[in-house]
C-alpha positions, 0 to 999 in steps of 0.5 A: 074045601073052597079057598074061602073056607080054607082062609076062614079056618086059617084066620080062626087058627091065627086068632086061637094062637094069638090068644096065647092060652093054647097048650103047646101040643095043641099049638103045634097041631094048629100050626101044622094045620095052618101050614097045610091050609096056607099051602092049599090057599097058595096052590089055589091062587096059583091055579086061578092065576094060570086061568086068568087071561086078558082079551086084546084085539088081533090084527084083524080086529077080533078078540085074541086071548093072551096069557096073564102077564103079571105087572103089565097094564092093559 
């Protein structure tokens, strides 16, 4: 599943559980599914972050790819 599909399903699970009318066993199953989806989303975000690079000019004026540095301005 894609990140968006995982996130949508996770939102559906949260809505079901917030209603408070789900039996205990089903709540536990939904919680387990939601935990797996949250972990999958976090993993996808981590992978995407590793792919992010910013381009800077090198000493000779040509673009140079630098690794993504969280929290630093360009």
